[in-house]
C-alpha positions in Angstrom: 104.7 92.8 95.1 103.6 95.1 92.4 101.6 92.4 90.7 99.2 92.3 93.6 98.8 96.0 93.8 98.1 96.9 90.2 95.4 94.3 89.2 95.0 95.6 85.6 97.3 98.6 85.0 97.4 98.8 81.2 100.3 99.6 79.0 98.7 102.9 78.1 100.1 104.5 81.2 102.9 106.9 80.4 104.7 109.7 82.1 106.4 113.1 81.7 109.8 114.0 83.1 108.7 117.5 84.0 107.3 118.2 87.5 107.7 121.3 89.5 105.9 119.7 92.5 108.6 117.1 92.9 110.6 119.6 94.9 107.9 120.1 97.5 109.0 119.6 101.1 107.3 116.4 102.4 107.5 115.4 106.0 107.2 111.7 106.8 106.7 111.5 110.5 104.9 108.2 111.1 105.0 104.7 109.8 101.7 105.4 108.0 103.2 108.4 106.3 106.2 106.4 105.1 104.1 103.5 104.0 101.7 105.7 102.1 104.5 107.6 100.4 106.1 104.3 99.4 102.9 102.9 98.0 102.4 106.0 95.9 106.0 105.9 94.6 105.8 102.2 93.8 102.5 102.7 92.0 104.1 105.5 89.9 107.0 103.2 88.9 104.6 101.1 86.9 104.5 104.2 84.7 108.0 105.8 85.1 109.8 102.5 84.6 107.6 101.1 81.9 110.0 102.0 79.1 107.4 103.9 77.2 109.0 105.8 74.3 106.8 108.8 74.8 107.9 109.3 78.4 109.1 112.8 77.8 106.0 114.0 75.9 103.5 114.2 78.7 102.5 116.8 81.3 103.5 115.3 84.6 101.6 117.9 86.6 98.4 117.0 84.8 99.1 113.3 85.5 99.4 114.0 89.2 96.3 116.1 89.1 94.4 113.2 87.4 95.8 110.7 89.9 94.4 112.8 92.7 91.0 112.8 91.1 91.0 109.1 90.4 92.3 108.3 93.8 89.3 110.0 95.5 86.6 109.3 92.9 86.5 105.9 91.1 84.1 107.3 88.5 86.8 109.9 87.4 88.0 107.7 84.6 84.9 108.1 82.5 83.9 107.7 78.8 85.4 111.0 77.9 88.8 109.9 79.2 88.5 106.6 77.4 87.8 108.5 74.2 90.7 110.9 74.8 93.2 108.0 75.2 91.8 106.4 72.1 92.5 109.6 70.2 95.9 109.9 71.8 97.1 106.4 71.1 95.0 105.5 68.1 93.1 102.4 67.5 96.1 100.1 67.7 97.3 101.7 71.0 100.7 102.4 69.6 100.3 105.8 67.8 100.7 109.1 69.5 99.0 112.4 68.7 100.6 115.3 70.7 97.4 117.3 70.4 95.9 115.2 73.1 99.1 114.9 75.3 98.0 117.3 78.1 94.4 116.0 78.5 95.7 112.5 77.9 98.2 112.8 80.8 95.4 113.8 83.1 93.3 110.8 82.0 96.3 108.4 82.5 96.6 109.8 86.0 92.9 109.3 86.6 93.1 105.7 85.5 96.1 105.1 87.7 94.3 106.7 90.7 91.1 104.6 90.1 93.2 101.4 89.9 95.0 102.3 93.2 91.7 103.1 95.0 89.9 100.0 93.7 92.8 97.6 94.5 93.3 98.8 98.0 89.5 99.1 98.7 89.1 95.5 97.6 92.0 94.4 99.8 90.5 96.4 102.7 93.6 98.4 103.1 92.6 101.9 101.9 91.5 103.1 105.3 95.0 102.4 106.6 96.7 104.7 104.1 97.1 108.5 104.0 96.0 109.5 100.5 97.9 112.9 100.6 101.1 111.0 101.3 100.2 108.6 98.5 99.9 111.5 96.1 103.2 112.9 97.2 104.9 109.6 96.7 103.2 109.2 93.3 104.4 112.6 92.2 108.0 111.9 93.3 107.9 108.5 91.7 106.8 109.8 88.4 109.7 112.3 88.4 112.1 109.5 89.6 112.9 111.5 92.7 111.3 109.3 95.4 114.4 109.3 97.5 113.0 110.3 100.8 112.9 106.5 101.5 115.4 104.2 99.8 114.0 101.6 97.4 114.8 98.6 99.6 113.0 100.0 102.6 110.0 100.9 100.5 109.8 97.4 99.2 110.1 95.9 102.6 107.4 98.1 104.1 105.0 97.4 101.2 105.6 93.6 101.4 105.0 93.4 105.1 101.9 95.6 104.8 100.6 93.2 102.1 101.3 90.2 104.2 99.5 91.8 107.2 96.5 92.6 105.0 96.4 89.0 103.7 96.5 87.6 107.3 93.8 90.0 108.5 91.5 89.4 105.5 92.0 85.6 105.9 91.1 85.7 109.6 87.9 87.7 108.9 86.9 85.4 106.0 87.3 82.2 108.1 85.5 83.7 111.1 82.6 84.8 108.9 82.4 81.3 107.4 82.2 79.7 110.8 78.9 81.5 111.3 77.3 80.0 108.2 74.3 77.8 109.2 75.2 74.1 109.0 78.9 74.7 108.4 81.3 72.0 109.6 84.4 73.3 111.5 87.4 71.1 111.9 89.6 71.3 115.1 92.3 73.1 113.1 89.9 75.7 111.8 89.0 74.5 108.3 85.3 75.3 107.4 83.2 73.2 105.1 80.0 74.8 103.7 77.5 72.5 102.0 76.0 74.1 98.9 74.4 70.9 97.6 74.8 67.7 99.6 75.9 64.6 97.8 74.2 61.2 98.0 77.3 59.1 97.8 80.1 58.0 100.2 82.8 60.1 101.7 86.5 59.8 100.8 88.8 58.3 103.4 92.1 60.0 104.3 94.6 59.2 101.6 92.0 58.2 99.0 92.2 59.1 95.3 89.8 61.9 94.5 88.3 63.3 91.2 86.9 66.7 91.7 86.3 70.0 89.9 87.3 73.1 91.8 87.6 76.9 91.7 90.3 78.5 93.9 89.7 82.0 95.2 91.5 84.3 97.7 89.9 86.0 100.6 89.0 89.0 98.5 87.1 86.8 96.1 89.5 86.8 93.1 89.6 83.6 91.2 93.2 82.3 91.1 92.7 78.8 89.4 89.8 76.9 87.9 89.7 73.3 86.8 86.6 74.2 84.8 88.6 76.7 82.8 91.5 74.2 82.3 89.0 71.6 80.9 86.8 73.9 78.8 89.2 76.6 77.6 92.5 74.7 77.5 91.1 71.3 76.7 93.1 69.6 79.5 91.7 66.4 81.0 90.4 66.5 84.6 92.7 64.2 86.5 92.4 62.5 89.9 94.7 63.3 92.8 95.7 61.6 96.0 94.4 63.2 99.2 97.8 62.4 100.7 99.5 64.8 98.3 97.5 68.0 98.6 97.4 70.9 101.1 96.4 70.1 104.7 93.2 72.0 104.3 92.0 69.6 101.6 93.1 66.6 103.6 90.9 67.8 106.4 88.0 69.1 104.5 87.4 66.7 101.6 86.8 63.6 103.7 83.8 65.6 105.1 82.2 65.8 101.7 80.0 63.3 99.9 80.3 62.1 96.3 78.1 64.1 94.0 78.0 67.1 96.3 79.0 70.7 95.9 80.8 72.5 98.7 82.8 75.5 99.7 86.0 74.9 101.6 87.5 77.8 103.7 91.2 77.2 104.5 93.4 79.3 106.8 96.8 80.2 105.3 98.7 77.9 107.6 96.7 74.9 106.2 97.1 76.2 102.6 100.5 77.4 101.2 101.6 79.0 104.4 104.3 81.7 104.8 106.0 80.6 101.5 103.1 80.8 99.1 103.2 79.2 95.7 106.1 80.7 93.7 106.1 80.2 89.9 109.8 80.2 88.7 108.6 80.6 85.0 106.8 83.9 85.6 109.0 84.8 88.6 105.8 85.7 90.5 103.6 84.1 93.1 100.6 82.2 91.8 99.5 82.2 95.4 101.1 84.9 97.6 102.4 84.1 101.1 99.9 84.2 104.0 96.9 83.8 101.7 93.9 82.1 103.2 91.9 80.5 100.5 88.3 79.5 99.4 87.6 76.5 97.2 84.4 75.7 95.4 84.5 71.9 95.0 82.3 69.4 93.1 83.2 66.0 94.4 82.8 63.7 91.4 84.4 60.4 92.5 86.8 58.8 95.0 88.4 55.5 95.5 91.1 53.6 97.4 94.7 54.8 96.8 96.0 54.0 93.3 92.6 53.2 91.8 92.0 56.6 90.1 95.5 58.0 89.9 97.2 55.0 88.2 
């Protein structure tokens, strides 16, 4: 699950193996306490298990201090910190100047805290987390002493929390879309918003369809784009059968007209469901389980089965 938590955690993040705070007594009384601690520890492992060769050269206490600052103030990783890390690692990002190790550790912590805050704020989960317990887990995770909860239990709690967040955000997204003026709502809860109505005919169920699309999750992140595939990667735009796509497309696209531009809001059970879309090559999910989705669609053409896909 770490992929969905760390958005853009750069390889600059490194860690020290010295931390006198790792022995602090931490009481985890509630599920929220345990979850928060686990999230902090898991976030720290992106650093402590990165394999960075300079692992033992940094001030861990300063890193935790920086994490606290970044966690509570997203402007904490400022231009001064960026310049400090540039001096620490050099222009190629691979050098190391010990003169900047202490201040650099703090800046690495700030960056990590800002990333944690921004990620969970965007996912609408930050208000469900105890930040002090996150910091405790982060401190223990950096020192590789996050043993208050075993690793398997940590992973399970984080995964279930993420799934619950996805479900809730999807419900809120679809309910908000239903209130859009002129929106069409299918009996199963798919919502079609017309951005620019087409002047052509509508596809029938099972038709071949040629369309551009942009796929987004409920938080607004772009996951796929046919425009990018055509323009950047020079792949041809190909037609597809409406009988071979997700249920949300089978319900929504027949409500669109050729030449039109639309947004399609699809609840997770009509998208990729509880399984998501797993990529065996990357060993990660292209689309996580329980993700409700938004599609921007430009309907270019349609025809009877076999006329565009042959």
